[in-house]
C-alpha positions in Angstrom: -0.9 -5.8 18.2 -0.5 -8.2 15.4 0.7 -7.4 11.8 1.5 -3.8 11.4 1.3 -3.0 15.0 -0.9 -0.7 17.0 0.2 2.4 15.4 -2.3 5.2 14.2 -4.2 3.2 11.8 -6.4 4.4 8.9 -9.5 4.7 10.9 -8.0 6.5 13.7 -6.2 8.8 11.2 -9.5 9.5 9.6 -11.2 10.5 12.9 -8.5 13.0 13.5 -8.9 14.6 10.1 -12.8 14.1 9.8 -13.7 17.5 11.3 -11.5 19.2 8.7 -13.4 17.7 5.8 -16.2 19.7 4.0 -19.8 18.3 3.4 -19.9 17.8 -0.3 -23.3 16.5 -0.7 -25.3 17.8 -3.6 -27.5 19.9 -1.2 -24.4 21.4 0.6 -22.5 22.2 -2.7 -25.7 23.9 -4.1 -26.2 26.1 -1.1 -22.6 27.2 -1.1 -21.6 27.4 -4.6 -24.9 27.9 -6.4 -23.5 30.9 -8.3 -21.1 28.6 -10.2 -21.7 26.5 -13.3 -23.2 23.1 -13.0 -20.1 21.5 -14.1 -18.3 23.1 -11.1 -20.8 21.8 -8.7 -20.5 18.3 -10.0 -16.8 18.3 -9.8 -17.1 19.5 -6.1 -19.4 16.6 -5.4 -17.1 14.2 -6.8 -13.9 15.6 -5.1 -11.8 13.4 -3.1 -10.6 15.8 -0.3 -7.6 14.0 1.0 -6.0 13.1 -2.2 -3.7 15.1 -4.5 -5.2 15.6 -8.1 -2.2 15.2 -10.1 -4.0 15.5 -13.4 -5.3 19.0 -12.3 -1.8 20.1 -11.2 -0.3 19.0 -14.5 -2.9 20.9 -16.3 -2.1 24.0 -14.3 1.5 23.8 -15.0 0.9 23.2 -18.8 1.4 26.0 -21.2 0.4 29.3 -20.3 -2.6 28.3 -18.0 -1.1 30.1 -14.8 -0.3 33.3 -16.9 -3.8 33.6 -18.3 -5.3 33.1 -14.9 -3.2 35.9 -13.5 -3.7 38.4 -16.3 -6.5 40.3 -14.5 -5.2 43.1 -12.3 -1.7 42.5 -13.2 0.2 45.9 -13.3 3.5 44.4 -14.4 4.9 41.2 -15.8 5.4 38.3 -13.3 8.4 36.1 -13.1 7.6 32.9 -14.9 8.9 30.4 -12.1 6.4 28.0 -10.5 6.8 26.7 -7.0 4.7 23.5 -6.3 3.9 22.5 -2.8 3.7 18.8 -2.2 3.6 16.7 1.1 6.8 14.6 0.9 9.7 13.4 -1.2 7.7 10.4 -2.6 4.9 12.7 -3.9 7.6 15.1 -5.2 9.1 12.2 -7.4 5.6 11.1 -8.6 4.7 14.6 -10.0 8.3 14.9 -11.4 7.8 11.6 -13.3 4.3 12.7 -14.6 5.6 16.0 -15.8 8.6 14.6 -17.6 6.1 12.3 -19.6 4.4 15.3 -21.1 5.4 16.8 -24.3 6.3 20.0 -22.8 8.8 18.7 -20.3 10.0 15.4 -21.6 12.8 17.1 -23.9 15.8 19.2 -22.8 16.2 21.8 -21.6 12.8 22.1 -20.0 13.2 18.6 -18.5 16.4 19.5 -16.6 14.3 22.4 -15.1 11.6 20.4 -13.2 13.6 20.5 -9.9 12.7 18.8 -6.5 13.4 20.6 -3.3 13.4 18.7 0.1 15.6 18.0 3.0 17.1 14.9 1.8 18.8 16.4 -1.2 22.6 17.1 -1.6 23.6 20.7 -1.3 24.4 21.1 -4.9 21.0 19.9 -5.9 19.3 22.2 -3.5 21.3 25.3 -4.8 20.1 24.5 -8.3 16.6 25.9 -7.5 18.2 29.4 -7.2 19.6 29.5 -10.6 18.1 31.2 -13.5 17.0 29.1 -16.4 17.9 29.7 -20.1 15.5 32.3 -21.9 12.3 30.8 -22.9 12.5 27.9 -20.3 10.1 27.9 -17.3 11.6 26.7 -13.9 9.4 24.4 -12.0 10.3 23.8 -8.3 8.5 20.9 -6.5 9.1 21.3 -2.8 7.8 20.2 0.6 7.1 22.7 3.3 10.7 23.4 3.6 10.1 26.2 1.0 7.5 27.8 3.2 9.6 30.1 5.5 13.3 28.9 5.1 14.1 30.1 1.6 13.1 32.7 -1.1 13.4 31.9 -4.7 13.5 35.3 -6.6 12.1 34.1 -10.0 9.0 32.6 -8.6 5.8 34.3 -9.8 3.3 31.5 -9.3 2.6 29.0 -6.5 0.5 25.9 -6.9 -0.4 24.5 -3.4 -1.8 21.0 -3.1 -2.7 21.8 0.6 -1.1 18.7 1.9 1.8 18.4 4.4 3.5 15.5 6.4 3.1 16.1 10.2 5.0 14.2 12.9 2.5 12.9 15.6 3.9 11.3 18.8 1.9 8.7 20.9 3.8 8.9 24.3 1.6 6.0 25.7 2.9 3.6 22.8 6.2 5.5 22.5 5.8 5.8 18.9 6.1 8.4 16.1 4.0 8.5 13.0 4.4 10.6 10.1 0.9 11.4 8.9 -0.2 13.0 5.5 -2.7 15.7 6.5 -4.4 18.9 5.3 -2.5 22.2 5.9 -3.4 24.6 8.5 -4.6 28.3 7.6 -1.2 29.6 8.9 0.6 27.1 6.4 -1.6 28.2 3.4 -0.8 31.9 4.3 2.8 31.2 4.4 2.7 29.3 0.9 0.7 32.2 -0.5 3.4 34.6 0.4 6.1 32.7 -1.7 4.4 34.0 -4.8 4.9 37.7 -4.2 8.2 38.0 -2.7 9.8 40.2 -5.4 7.0 41.0 -7.7 3.3 40.5 -7.8 2.3 36.8 -7.9 -0.6 34.2 -8.1 -1.3 31.4 -5.7 -3.7 28.5 -6.6 -4.7 26.2 -3.6 -5.7 23.1 -5.5 -6.7 21.0 -2.4 -9.0 23.6 -0.5 -12.3 25.2 -1.2 -12.8 28.6 0.2 -15.3 27.3 2.8 -13.0 24.6 4.0 -10.1 27.1 4.2 -12.1 29.7 6.3 -14.1 27.6 8.5 -12.8 23.9 8.8 -9.1 23.6 8.9 -7.1 24.4 11.8 -5.8 28.0 12.2 -2.3 26.6 13.0 -0.5 23.2 13.6 -0.8 21.8 17.1 1.9 23.2 19.3 5.1 21.1 19.7 4.2 20.3 23.3 1.2 18.2 22.1 3.2 16.2 19.4 6.6 15.6 20.8 8.1 13.5 23.6 7.9 15.3 26.9 10.7 13.7 29.0 12.9 16.9 28.7 10.2 19.3 29.3 9.6 17.4 32.8 13.3 17.4 33.5 13.4 21.2 32.9 10.5 21.8 35.1 12.2 19.9 38.0 15.5 21.4 37.3 14.2 24.9 37.8 11.9 23.9 40.8 8.6 24.7 39.2 7.0 21.6 40.4 7.6 22.7 44.1 5.1 25.6 43.5 2.3 23.2 43.4 1.2 21.4 46.5 1.3 17.9 44.5 4.9 18.3 43.8 4.3 16.8 40.1 5.3 18.2 36.9 1.8 17.3 35.5 0.3 20.1 37.5 2.8 22.6 36.0 2.0 21.2 32.3 -1.7 21.6 32.9 -1.4 25.4 33.4 0.2 25.8 29.8 -2.0 27.8 27.4 -2.4 24.7 25.2 -1.6 21.8 27.8 -0.5 18.4 26.6 -2.4 15.2 27.1 -2.1 14.3 30.9 -1.6 10.7 29.9 1.4 11.8 27.9 2.9 13.7 30.7 2.3 10.5 33.0 4.1 8.4 30.6 7.1 10.7 30.3 7.3 10.7 34.2 7.2 7.0 34.1 10.0 6.9 31.4 12.2 9.1 33.5 11.7 7.0 36.6 12.8 3.8 34.6 15.7 5.8 33.2 16.7 6.7 36.9 16.3 10.4 36.4 13.4 10.7 38.8 12.2 9.3 42.1 8.6 9.0 43.4 7.9 9.6 47.1 6.1 6.4 48.5 2.6 7.4 49.3 2.2 10.9 48.1 3.8 10.3 44.6 5.8 13.5 44.8 8.5 13.5 42.2 12.1 14.2 43.1 15.0 14.8 40.6 18.0 12.3 41.0 21.6 13.2 40.3 21.5 11.7 37.0 18.2 13.6 36.2 20.0 16.9 37.2 22.8 16.3 34.8 20.3 15.3 32.0 18.4 18.4 32.4 21.5 20.5 31.8 22.4 18.7 28.6 20.7 20.1 25.4 19.8 16.6 24.5 17.0 14.0 24.7 17.1 12.2 28.1 18.3 8.9 26.8 21.1 10.4 24.7 22.2 12.3 27.6 22.5 9.2 29.7 24.6 7.5 26.7 27.1 10.5 26.9 27.5 10.4 30.8 27.9 6.7 30.8 30.5 7.0 28.0 32.5 9.4 30.0 33.0 6.5 32.7 35.0 4.6 30.1 37.5 7.2 29.2 38.3 9.8 26.5 37.9 7.6 23.5 34.4 6.3 24.7 33.5 9.8 25.5 34.3 11.1 22.1 32.3 8.3 20.4 29.3 8.8 22.7 29.3 12.5 21.8 29.5 11.9 18.2 26.5 9.4 18.2 24.6 11.7 20.4 25.3 14.6 18.2 24.2 12.6 15.1 20.9 11.5 16.7 20.1 15.1 17.7 20.8 16.6 14.3 19.4 15.9 10.8 20.5 12.6 9.3 23.9 13.3 7.5 23.3 10.6 4.9 21.5 12.1 1.9 19.3 10.1 -0.5 18.8 11.6 -3.9 16.0 10.1 -5.7 18.2 9.5 -8.9 21.1 8.1 -6.9 19.4 6.2 -4.1 21.1 2.9 -4.6 24.6 4.5 -4.7 23.8 6.5 -1.5 22.8 3.3 0.1 25.9 1.5 -0.8 28.0 4.6 0.5 26.2 4.3 3.8 26.6 0.5 4.0 30.5 0.9 3.3 30.8 3.0 6.6 28.8 0.5 8.4 30.8 -2.4 7.3 34.0 -0.8 8.4 32.9 -0.9 12.0 31.7 -4.6 11.8 33.9 -6.3 14.4 33.2 -9.4 16.6 29.7 -9.6 17.9 28.4 -6.1 16.4 27.1 -6.3 13.0 26.0 -3.6 10.7 24.7 -0.6 12.6 23.2 2.6 11.6 24.9 4.4 14.6 28.2 2.9 13.7 27.7 4.1 10.1 27.4 7.6 11.2 30.3 7.3 13.6 32.6 6.0 11.0 31.5 8.6 8.4 32.1 11.4 10.8 35.6 10.0 12.0 36.7 9.7 8.4 35.4 13.2 7.5 36.9 14.7 10.6 40.3 13.4 10.0 40.6 15.3 6.7 42.3 18.6 6.4 39.9 21.6 7.2 41.5 23.6 4.4 41.0 23.0 0.8 38.3 21.0 -0.9 39.0 17.4 0.5 36.1 17.5 2.9 33.7 18.8 0.5 34.5 16.3 -2.3 34.4 13.5 0.3 30.9 14.5 1.2 29.9 14.8 -2.4 31.3 11.1 -3.3 29.7 9.7 -0.1 26.3 11.5 -0.2 26.7 13.3 3.0 25.6 16.7 4.2 28.7 18.8 5.0 26.4 21.4 6.9 25.1 18.5 9.1 28.5 17.2 9.8 29.7 20.7 10.7 26.8 21.2 12.9 27.7 17.9 14.7 31.1 19.1 15.4 29.9 22.4 16.9 27.3 20.5 19.1 30.1 18.1 20.2 32.2 21.0 21.5 29.2 22.5 23.3 28.4 19.3 24.9 32.0 18.9 26.0 32.0 22.3 27.7 28.8 21.3 29.6 30.4 17.9 30.7 33.6 20.0 31.9 31.2 22.3 33.9 29.5 19.2 35.5 32.8 17.7 36.5 32.8 14.6 34.1 35.9 15.6 32.3 38.7 17.9 33.3 37.5 21.4 34.4 38.0 24.6 32.3 37.2 23.3 28.8 35.7 25.8 26.7 34.1 25.2 23.2 35.9 27.9 21.5 39.4 26.6 23.0 38.6 23.0 21.7 37.8 24.4 18.2 41.0 26.4 18.1 43.0 23.4 19.2 41.6 21.3 16.5 42.3 23.7 13.9 45.8 24.2 14.9 46.7 20.5 15.3 45.1 18.6 12.5 41.8 20.3 11.4 39.6 18.0 13.5 36.8 19.0 15.8 39.4 19.0 18.7 37.2 17.0 21.2 39.6 14.0 21.4 42.7 16.0 21.4 41.3 18.1 24.4 40.4 14.9 26.2 43.7 13.2 25.8 46.0 16.1 25.9 47.2 15.2 22.4 48.3 11.6 23.6 47.8 8.5 21.6 44.6 6.6 22.7 43.0 3.4 21.6 39.7 3.6 19.8 36.7 2.4 21.5 35.6 -1.2 20.5 32.2 -1.2 18.6 30.9 -3.6 21.2 31.3 -1.1 24.1 29.5 1.6 22.0 26.7 -1.0 21.3 26.7 -1.7 25.2 26.4 2.0 26.0 23.6 2.3 23.5 21.8 -0.6 25.1 22.1 1.1 28.5 20.6 4.4 27.0 17.8 3.1 24.8 16.6 0.1 26.7 13.8 -1.1 26.8 13.7 -0.2 23.0 14.8 -3.6 22.1 13.6 -5.7 19.1 14.0 -9.5 19.3 14.7 -11.4 16.1 14.1 -15.0 15.1 14.8 -16.8 11.8 11.6 -17.8 10.0 11.3 -21.5 9.0 13.1 -22.5 5.9 12.1 -25.5 3.8 15.1 -27.0 1.8 14.5 -29.6 -1.1 15.8 -33.1 -0.2 18.6 -32.9 -2.9 19.9 -29.4 -2.0 23.0 -29.6 0.1 23.6 -25.9 0.7 21.7 -22.7 1.1 22.9 -19.3 0.4 22.4 -16.1 2.4 20.7 -14.5 -0.5 18.0 -17.2 -0.6 17.2 -16.8 3.1 14.2 -15.1 4.1 14.7 -12.0 6.5 14.6 -12.4 10.3 11.3 -11.7 12.0 11.3 -8.8 14.3 9.1 -8.1 17.5 9.0 -5.4 19.9 7.0 -5.1 23.1 4.0 -2.8 23.0 4.7 0.0 25.6 1.1 0.1 26.5 0.0 -3.7 26.5 3.2 -5.3 26.9 2.0 -7.6 23.9 4.4 -8.5 21.0 4.1 -6.3 18.0 5.6 -7.2 14.5 7.9 -4.6 13.1 10.4 -4.2 10.1 13.6 -2.5 9.9 13.3 1.0 8.3 14.0 0.9 4.6 16.9 3.4 5.2 18.7 1.2 7.6 22.0 -0.4 6.7 20.6 -3.8 8.0 17.2 -3.6 6.0 18.2 -6.2 3.4 20.1 -8.6 5.8 19.1 -12.2 5.9 21.3 -12.9 8.9 22.1 -10.7 11.9 25.0 -10.4 14.4 22.9 -10.7 17.4 19.1 -11.7 18.2 18.7 -8.5 20.0 18.6 -5.0 18.3 18.3 -1.6 20.1 16.5 1.2 18.1 16.2 4.9 18.4 12.7 5.3 17.1 9.5 3.3 16.5 7.8 4.9 13.4 4.5 4.3 11.7 4.4 5.2 8.1 3.1 2.7 5.7 4.0 0.1 8.2 5.5 0.0 11.7 9.4 0.2 11.4 12.2 0.6 13.8 14.9 3.2 12.8 18.3 3.8 13.7 19.3 0.4 14.9 22.4 -1.4 16.5 22.6 -5.2 17.1 23.5 -5.7 20.8 25.4 -8.6 22.0 23.4 -10.7 24.7 26.2 -10.2 27.2 25.7 -6.5 26.8 22.1 -6.8 27.2 22.6 -8.6 30.5 25.1 -6.2 32.0 23.9 -2.9 30.7 20.0 -3.1 30.4 17.3 -2.9 33.1 16.8 -5.2 35.9 18.5 -8.7 35.8 17.1 -11.5 38.1 17.6 -15.3 38.3 15.1 -17.2 36.4 13.7 -20.8 37.1 13.5 -22.2 33.6 16.4 -24.5 33.7 17.0 -27.6 36.0 20.3 -27.5 38.1 21.0 -31.2 36.9 21.3 -30.0 33.2 24.1 -27.6 34.3 22.4 -24.4 33.2 20.8 -21.6 34.8 18.5 -18.8 33.6 18.7 -14.9 33.7 15.7 -12.6 33.0 16.4 -9.1 31.9 13.6 -6.6 32.7 11.2 -9.5 33.2 10.7 -10.7 29.6 14.0 -11.4 28.0 15.4 -14.7 29.2 19.0 -15.8 28.7 20.5 -19.2 29.6 23.8 -19.3 31.3 26.1 -22.1 32.8 25.0 -22.6 36.3 28.3 -21.6 37.8 28.2 -18.3 35.9 24.8 -17.0 36.9 25.8 -15.6 40.3 28.8 -13.9 38.8 26.8 -12.2 36.1 24.1 -11.1 38.6 26.9 -9.6 40.9 28.7 -8.0 37.8 25.3 -6.3 37.0 24.7 -5.2 40.5 28.2 -3.9 40.8 28.1 -2.2 37.3 25.0 -0.4 38.5 26.6 0.9 41.6 29.6 2.0 39.6 27.4 4.1 37.3 25.3 5.4 40.3 28.3 6.6 41.9 29.7 8.0 38.7 26.7 10.3 37.9 26.4 11.2 41.6 29.8 12.8 41.8 30.3 16.5 42.4 32.4 19.0 40.5 35.2 18.8 43.0 35.8 15.2 42.4 36.8 15.6 38.7 40.3 15.0 39.1 40.2 12.0 41.5 41.2 8.5 40.2 39.4 5.2 40.1 41.5 3.5 42.7 38.8 3.4 45.4 36.6 0.2 45.2 38.4 -0.9 42.0 35.9 0.6 39.7 38.4 0.8 36.9 39.4 -2.9 37.1 35.8 -3.8 36.8 35.2 -1.5 33.8 38.3 -2.9 32.1 37.4 -6.4 32.4 33.9 -5.7 31.1 35.4 -4.0 28.0 37.6 -6.8 27.4 34.6 -9.5 27.5 32.5 -7.4 25.2 35.3 -6.9 22.8 36.4 -10.5 22.4 33.2 -12.6 22.7 31.6 -14.5 19.8 27.9 -15.5 19.9 25.8 -18.1 18.3 22.0 -17.6 18.4 19.9 -20.8 17.4 16.8 -20.1 15.6 13.2 -21.6 15.8 13.7 -23.8 12.7 11.8 -27.0 12.8 12.7 -28.9 9.6 11.6 -32.4 8.5 13.0 -35.2 10.0 15.3 -36.3 7.2 16.5 -32.7 6.9 16.8 -31.8 10.6 20.4 -32.8 11.2 21.8 -31.2 8.2 19.7 -28.0 8.1 20.4 -27.6 11.8 24.1 -27.5 11.2 23.8 -25.3 8.1 21.6 -22.9 10.4 24.3 -22.9 13.2 27.0 -22.2 10.5 25.1 -19.2 9.1 24.6 -17.7 12.6 28.3 -18.5 13.5 29.4 -16.8 10.4 27.1 -13.8 10.8 29.3 -10.9 9.9 33.0 -11.6 10.3 33.3 -8.9 7.7 36.5 -7.5 9.0 38.3 -10.8 7.8 36.4 -11.3 4.6 34.4 -14.4 3.2 37.4 -16.8 4.1 36.9 -16.2 7.7 33.1 -16.4 7.5 33.6 -19.7 5.7 36.1 -21.0 8.3 33.6 -20.1 11.1 31.0 -22.1 9.4 33.3 -25.1 9.0 34.2 -25.0 12.6 30.6 -25.5 13.7 30.0 -28.3 11.3 33.1 -30.0 12.3 32.3 -29.5 16.0 35.6 -27.5 16.6 34.1 -24.0 17.6 34.8 -23.0 21.2 31.2 -22.1 22.1 31.4 -23.9 25.4 34.2 -21.9 27.0 33.6 -20.3 30.4 32.0 -16.8 30.5 29.5 -17.4 27.6 25.7 -17.6 27.8 25.0 -21.1 26.5 21.7 -22.9 25.6 20.8 -25.8 23.3 18.4 -25.4 20.3 16.0 -27.9 21.9 15.9 -25.7 25.1 14.9 -22.8 22.9 11.8 -24.5 21.7 10.8 -25.9 25.0 11.3 -23.0 27.1 8.5 -20.4 28.1 8.6 -16.6 28.3 6.6 -14.0 30.1 4.6 -12.9 28.4 3.9 -16.1 26.8 3.4 -14.7 23.3 6.8 -13.2 23.2 9.4 -15.2 21.4 12.0 -17.1 23.5 15.6 -16.3 22.6 18.4 -18.1 24.3 21.7 -16.8 22.7 24.6 -18.9 22.7 27.9 -17.1 23.4 31.3 -18.6 22.8 34.8 -17.1 23.1 37.8 -18.2 20.9 40.3 -16.3 23.0 40.2 -18.9 25.8 43.1 -17.5 27.8 42.1 -13.9 27.7 38.4 -14.7 28.7 39.6 -16.8 31.6 41.8 -14.1 32.8 39.1 -11.6 32.4 36.9 -13.8 34.6 39.5 -14.3 37.2 40.0 -10.6 37.5 36.3 -9.9 38.0 36.0 -12.7 40.5 39.2 -11.4 42.5 37.7 -7.9 42.1 34.3 -8.7 43.4 35.6 -10.9 46.4 37.0 -8.0 48.2 34.9 -5.0 47.2 31.9 -3.6 48.6 28.9 -2.8 46.3 28.8 0.9 46.9 32.0 2.4 45.5 33.0 6.1 45.4 33.9 6.3 41.8 35.8 9.5 40.6 37.8 10.1 37.6 37.8 8.4 34.2 39.2 5.0 33.2 41.4 4.3 30.2 40.4 1.6 27.9 42.0 -1.7 27.7 43.6 -2.4 24.4 41.1 -4.0 22.0 42.3 -7.5 21.2 42.3 -8.1 17.5 40.5 -11.2 16.2 42.9 -13.9 15.1 
C-alpha cells in the first residue's frame, strides 16, 4: 500500500493482457508467415506488441503511401482524408507533434489540417474535422475511439488503426477505477474499419495487429459494463423491483449470478457492503437476507449513483437553495466534465477553472472542483437564453455548452422525481419548470420553482462541503504538511517555496494508508496550503499514479457531524481540559472537554433528523418542521459551519534554534490558508493575528488541540497520520448564540423527531 498505492500495477495489467499476445518466436513466425519475405519475419520477431509504432504510422501518412496501397481493386477514386485511431489525448498530441516536424506537414496550410478529435476539445475544434480542406491538401484526423460509432466524416477514404484504446476498469474491492491502455477487441477493429468506406470505397490498415492475433487471440468484444463498473445502483434496482425475493437466499448476489456474463461475486458483495454503510440496505441477523431501507428505496428511483442520490436527498432538508445546489453538483458529476482542456490552451483553461473555484472560497472551504462547476453553471445559467451571450461565455471560459445544457435538463428531471417522492412540493413537472425558467429569466427554472419566485439566500459553501461529506464518506483523504528546512538567516518563507501537502487515503481492502496525489486537472493540484486537513473525493483513479479526482476540502466540524459513526475517544486526559472524538474509528479530533458530549448529541440528533426526513411519505410533503424542532437544529448547524475558522497544525519538527519561529510561521500559513474573498491583505492580517497571539482560536464551539498533542497522539490503525485540527471562530457572539440555541434545543427534545417539510437557510454571516 505504499508509494503509488495498490492499484492495478504493471505486472497485474500484463497478466490481464498476456493471453491476447501472440507468440513471436522465430519458430512460430516461420510457421505462420513463411510465405512472406525474410525481412518481414525478422520485423515480426522484433515487434513490441503493446506499443504504438509512431515511425510506421508516420511513414503510412507520408506522401501517397496509402493511395498506392489501395490502388488494387479500386473501381473509383477514394476521398483523400485519413482517420488515425489512437488510444488517448496524450497519444494524439504525440503523433500530432511528430507529424508537424516532417517536411510535408510542418508548413501551412498542411500543418493546420492535422486535426485532433477527442472528448476534451471545445465544440468549435470538434466541428473543424467535418470541414473540407483546400484543393491539394490532405486532412489528417487523429482521434480516440469517439470516432468509432458516434460520427461520420464524409471525406475520409483511409483509416490507420493503431489497435489501442483506453478502457476503464473498476476494482470494487478497492473502490478504485483505473484507465488502462489495452488492445482493441474484434468488434472495435470492425467498427474502425467501417469508418473508411462510409461514402466511397476505402482502405483500413491495422498497424498494431497481425491477422492471427486479430482472428484468434483478442477478445471478440469488450467486457460487459456490469463487469467493469460499480454495482451499487444495480443492487438497488434488483431490490426495488423485488427480484431478490425470488431467490430463497433473499440476496442480490444470487440474481447477479444468473446473468449471461455475471460480475465477480466479490464485487457484488462489496457493493452490498457499501450500500449498508450508506444506509440504503439492512442485513437480517443470522440469515443475512437483504432489505431495502426507506433511503434505499428513494435512491433506487433516482437516475444517479447512490452517493449522489444521498447528496440530493439530504440537500432537500436544508431548503430550496441547498436543493438547487445539490442538484447542480449531482448533475455535474453524472455528466461529462463541462470544463474543456484543449492541448494548445491548457494553461488558459486551467486558469479559467481556477477563477470559478476562487469565487466560491469563503471561510473554511478552500478551492474545490465541485464548487468550481457550481460557480460556472450558476454564471452560465444567469445569462439570457436568447442571443450569443451563453455561447461566448462558454468559448471564453473553455466550457462545453452541450454539457451545461444537459445538466439543466437532468436537474429538471431530478426535481420532478423529488416532487413525486414528496421531498419538494407536489405536482412539479420538468416541462413546466423549463417553461417557467424561459418565461422569467432564461434560467433552468429549478430555483424559481422551488422558491415560487421569492428571493432566497444562496447556500454557504461550507454547507455544500458538509453535504458532500455526508454523501461521499468514507472517501476522505487526510493531508499533512511535509517537513520544511529553513536556513538560519531566512526569516520568512513564501507559499510558492513550500512543498505540496502529503495526502493519504485508507485502502478499502486492507485499511492501510495509501499515498495519493491530487489529479493534475484539480483546481487544488498546485496548492502548497490547504483550507482543511481533510478532503473528500469522488473518484480514486489509477493512471500513471494513484490520484484522487473531483475534490472538496471539508471543515473538521462538518466531518464530525455529517460523516459516519462518531464516538468518544480516550486519547486526552481530563486534566488537560481536552477530550477526543473518533470519526468512523480512524479519524481523531480533539475537542474541549465540555464540548464533547454536545457534539456527540448533535451528531446523534442530526442522524435522527435525516433518518426521519428520508423516511417520510408523500402525504407529508406540505407539513412543516415545527415538530421536534428539527429546523432549529439545522439552522444552528448551518450557522456554525458558515462562520468557523480553522487552524490545522502540521507534523513539522524543525531544529531547536528554528522551532519557535518556524512553528509560528507555519501556523500563520495555515491560519491564512485561503481567505481569498478578502484578498491578500486579509490573509496577511490573519497571519499577523497568529504571530501576535490575538487570534480567537480558543473560543467555545471549536475543536482545539496543541501541536505537541498532534505529535504524541496515536491513531487506529497506527500507521495512519494523526490529524487534530484546531477550529476557532472570530464571530464570538454568533457562535455562543448558536451553541446556546443547540443546547436549549437538545435539552427538551427527544431523539426521534417526525421531520416533515423543508427548512429555510439562515442568512449567511459575512466575514468581517
